[in-house]
C-alpha atoms as one frame of an Amber mdcrd trajectory, in Angstrom:
protein
 -55.955 -22.623 -26.559 -59.291 -21.627 -26.696 -60.471 -19.086 -29.118 -60.360
 -15.342 -27.152 -63.383 -14.185 -29.157 -65.549 -16.655 -27.540 -65.734 -14.773
 -24.541 -65.502 -11.696 -25.405 -68.773 -10.391 -26.614 -69.957  -7.374 -27.605
 -73.254  -6.024 -24.879 -73.653  -2.477 -26.199 -74.883  -2.064 -29.977 -73.677
   1.320 -30.426 -69.971   0.099 -30.088 -68.649  -0.160 -33.692 -66.872  -3.596
 -34.554 -63.908  -2.227 -35.469 -63.292  -1.140 -31.397 -64.184  -4.994 -30.913
 -61.429  -5.852 -32.898 -59.100  -3.231 -31.510 -59.260  -4.580 -27.795 -58.911
  -8.431 -29.139 -56.199  -7.549 -30.793 -54.859  -6.123 -27.353 -55.874  -8.720
 -24.882 -54.668 -11.734 -27.770 -50.847 -10.241 -27.647 -51.495 -10.698 -23.306
 -52.655 -13.866 -23.109 -51.865 -15.784 -26.440 -47.712 -14.718 -25.247 -45.328
 -18.235 -25.756 -44.150 -20.021 -22.094 -40.967 -18.673 -21.626 -38.142 -21.551
 -22.386 -36.611 -23.449 -19.377 -32.854 -21.558 -20.454 -34.146 -18.148 -20.600
 -35.860 -19.198 -17.268 -33.212 -20.698 -15.747 -30.404 -17.489 -16.858 -32.757
 -15.371 -14.637 -32.553 -17.435 -11.583 -29.033 -17.756 -11.762 -28.107 -14.297
 -12.578 -26.138 -12.533  -9.822 -28.240  -8.876  -8.373 -25.540  -6.140  -8.411
 -24.237  -4.858  -5.973 -23.606  -0.863  -4.739 -19.987  -0.790  -3.213 -18.688
   1.316  -0.319 -14.539   1.511  -0.904 -12.267   2.572   1.170  -8.698   3.349
   0.324  -5.704   4.218   2.548  -2.685   5.828   1.524  -1.092   6.641   4.703
  -3.832   8.977   5.635  -7.416   8.547   7.005  -9.607   6.307   4.673 -12.459
   7.670   2.858 -16.097   6.036   2.398 -18.892   6.681  -0.042 -22.088   5.556
   2.128 -24.930   5.744   0.564 -24.858   1.888  -0.730 -26.805  -1.028   0.117
 -24.674  -4.087  -0.259 -21.088  -3.469   0.765 -17.792  -4.910  -0.654 -14.083
  -3.914   0.741 -11.494  -3.774  -1.430  -7.197  -3.287   0.002  -5.126  -1.964
  -2.378  -2.965  -3.859  -3.087   1.338  -2.338  -4.868   1.575  -3.260  -7.539
   5.104  -5.545  -8.801   5.858  -4.738 -12.323   7.441  -7.553 -14.395  10.878
  -6.304 -13.983  10.424  -6.860 -10.807  11.969 -10.382  -9.264  12.506 -12.209
  -6.191  15.829 -10.795  -4.756  16.698 -13.450  -1.504  18.621 -11.094   0.699
  18.676 -12.986   4.338  17.014 -11.210   7.151  15.972 -12.257  10.598  13.457
 -11.160  13.646  15.112 -11.027  16.601  13.491 -11.922  19.747  10.183 -13.840
  21.465   8.544 -13.170  17.617   5.516 -11.050  18.918   6.386  -8.221  16.758
   2.748  -8.691  14.763   1.672  -8.107  10.617  -1.922  -7.054  10.242  -3.278
  -6.614   7.124  -6.286  -4.886   8.368  -6.969  -0.219   8.391  -3.392  -0.315
   6.886  -1.354   0.933   3.985  -1.751  -1.728   0.472  -2.693  -4.897   2.640
   0.269  -4.364   5.207   2.414  -3.037   7.872   4.480  -3.946  10.798   3.861
  -3.454  14.571   6.605  -2.914  17.181   6.164  -4.067  20.470   9.526  -2.728
  22.237  11.758  -6.018  22.323  11.618  -7.439  18.524  13.102  -6.338  15.946
  14.736  -7.237  12.066  18.040  -7.151  10.268  19.088  -7.781   7.142  22.251
  -9.894   6.118  24.665  -7.144   4.496  25.056  -6.963   0.752  26.114  -4.732
  -1.911  23.050  -3.545  -2.190  22.378  -2.301   0.989  25.747  -0.576   0.834
  25.453   1.970  -2.230  28.030   5.116  -2.243  27.025   7.413  -4.458  23.478
   7.630  -4.391  20.147   6.539  -1.981  16.800   6.056  -1.482  14.823   5.259
   1.764  11.333   5.153   1.617   8.520   3.419   3.465   5.146   4.309   5.636
   4.791   5.289   8.416   2.558   5.529  11.843   4.840   6.890  14.677   4.311
   7.290  19.104   5.495  10.160  21.244   8.950   9.411  21.068   9.855   9.571
  24.358  13.606   8.667  25.355  14.034   8.725  21.271  14.296   5.023  19.282
  15.959   3.580  15.812  13.707   3.155  12.606  16.991   2.116  10.023  21.004
   2.118  10.452  23.423   0.318   8.708  26.344   1.866  11.611  28.440   4.336
  10.214  26.601   4.002   6.782  22.898   6.024   7.149  21.164   5.729  10.009
  16.787   7.209  10.603  16.020   7.432  13.513  13.594   9.338  15.687  14.500
  11.757  18.105  13.088  13.027  21.495  10.814  16.299  20.591   8.769  13.781
  18.100  11.695  14.409  15.231  11.982  12.478  12.853  15.721  12.503  11.525
  17.618  11.575   8.132  21.739  11.477   8.514  24.192   9.918   5.742  27.872
   8.886   7.443  30.768   9.774   5.074  34.358  11.430   5.889  34.305   9.579
   9.303  31.224  11.573  10.782  27.330  11.774  10.420  26.867  14.658   8.270
  23.956  17.005   9.906  20.422  15.332  10.209  17.602  16.593   7.979  13.865
  16.896  10.394  10.621  16.606  10.467   8.693  17.240  13.751   5.507  14.731
  13.378   1.833  14.465  15.198   2.558  11.305  17.147  -0.117   8.479  16.159
  -0.836   9.617  12.626   0.380   7.790   9.669   2.414   9.471   6.975   5.119
   8.427   4.112   8.686   9.404   4.015  11.192   9.253   1.617  14.843  10.310
   2.043  17.306  10.650  -0.673  20.734  11.653  -0.744  23.242  12.252  -3.464
  27.273  12.092  -2.937  27.533  15.026  -6.312  25.254  18.178  -5.727  22.265
  17.700  -4.498  22.909  16.322  -0.978  19.981  15.159   1.568  16.458  15.284
   0.916  13.486  14.883   3.452   9.895  14.374   1.875   7.004  14.065   3.880
   3.529  12.777   1.831   5.382  13.526  -0.923   6.117  17.347  -0.505   9.863
  18.075   0.291  10.043  19.334   3.869  13.576  19.861   4.326  17.210  19.689
   2.503  20.712  20.406   2.150  23.476  20.439  -0.278  25.845  18.553   1.716
  28.356  16.313  -0.703  30.954  13.344  -0.124  30.995   9.693  -0.714  28.406
   7.416   1.542  30.494   5.176   3.547  30.924   1.090   3.738  30.356  -1.435
   6.135  30.466  -5.046   6.627  27.153  -4.440   9.227  24.117  -5.461   9.026
  20.673  -3.149   8.276  18.433  -2.901  11.286  15.472  -2.290  10.885  12.814
  -1.203  14.141  16.675  -1.506  16.265  20.421  -0.448  15.739  21.657  -3.670
  13.920  22.805  -4.752  17.179  19.429  -4.106  19.080  20.120  -1.201  21.185
  17.708   1.584  20.513  14.594  -0.142  19.437  11.304   1.062  18.305   9.108
   1.970  20.823   5.432  -0.384  20.732   3.153   0.617  18.376   5.761   2.069
  15.770   4.393   1.244  12.603   6.006   0.876   9.771   4.702  -0.257   5.750
   6.507  -0.811   2.628  10.204  -0.146   4.014  11.738  -0.251   0.237  15.897
   1.369  -0.279  16.990   1.545  -3.851  20.767   2.976  -4.767  19.239   6.217
  -6.912  18.105   9.835  -6.104  14.228   9.151  -7.230  12.584  12.015  -8.941
   9.041  13.662  -8.699   7.198  11.042 -10.431   9.316   8.308  -8.745   7.894
   9.584  -5.347   4.548  10.028  -6.846   4.293   6.606  -7.272   5.667   5.579
  -4.405   2.467   7.335  -2.740   0.218   5.728  -5.330   1.024   2.579  -3.933
   3.261   1.475  -7.270   6.495  -0.120  -7.473   8.799   2.392  -9.766  11.785
   0.919 -11.075  12.004   3.043 -14.670  15.378   4.482 -12.670  16.774   0.797
 -13.689  19.121   0.863 -10.440  18.474  -1.676  -7.885  15.665  -1.995  -5.806
  14.930  -3.845  -2.327  11.317  -3.899  -1.062   9.512  -5.310   2.463   6.093
  -5.128   1.936   5.017  -6.564   4.767   2.388  -7.878   3.629   1.194  -9.484
   6.392   0.250 -13.742   6.557   0.683 -16.130   9.432   4.703 -16.424   9.278
   5.913 -13.410  12.305   8.433 -12.540   9.591   8.355 -11.087   5.726   8.855
 -14.206   3.903  12.089 -14.443   2.158  10.572 -15.245  -1.645   7.405 -13.311
  -1.022   8.458 -10.550   0.645  11.931  -9.356  -0.756  12.346  -8.030  -4.128
  14.472  -6.319  -6.620  14.672  -4.458  -9.876  15.607  -6.838 -12.436
């Protein structure tokens, strides 16, 4: 590089030499800087730009979004399957022509099942489906106006959850030769909500929670009856009282335990809580190319 002093000469003899030296020093730092090495250039070129994100979250209620961003990325919150949970291959079958759908967008933790008014699911009888002392059934729901009523879950003469004529959700246990008085909740049609229904045969009775809050309970007692019937989902096991079109169901979970507030909070937050140590069966309805939940990927138990 040429000496910078050859190109910068004082033109006004009124300036003192120290001022000129100060200017030369500043210019030299700028002009004489070494070129950037090729490694640094490549690193800068390959470094991606930082993205500001829109995060959408849905917990069975309307989604919220933070909008003041440049680049947007969508995130789907998925239900966590802890290490204490393994696959459980209960045989479950879709009955009908296969028109049930399992969308993966605008839904709970990545999946749900949408009823079509004709098709439904059955699960073959198993000891896991025959608790006698304690039971919990939990799910995410979006229900249409009830019309003539329909079944959501039923193991005939054991337990059932159904919808009646006045947009009323009902949960009842079968004991001593009859269904106990049903717990009820009047829902708003086409509005997503979370339901946890539990029973303990000695003392606690039936309880019904909606969106994490207790809405109905009683002090009924008595062992839950057992049978060899299948469990019907979106209809009775024999296909009567089929769920109406636009019935949305997500994350069906059942366990032989009366859950506590901690379990319910975890369920509301999408966490599969096996802390009780009791058996849990869960169909996530994760939604893929198959019209029914996969027997390995979609059904779990505690281990």
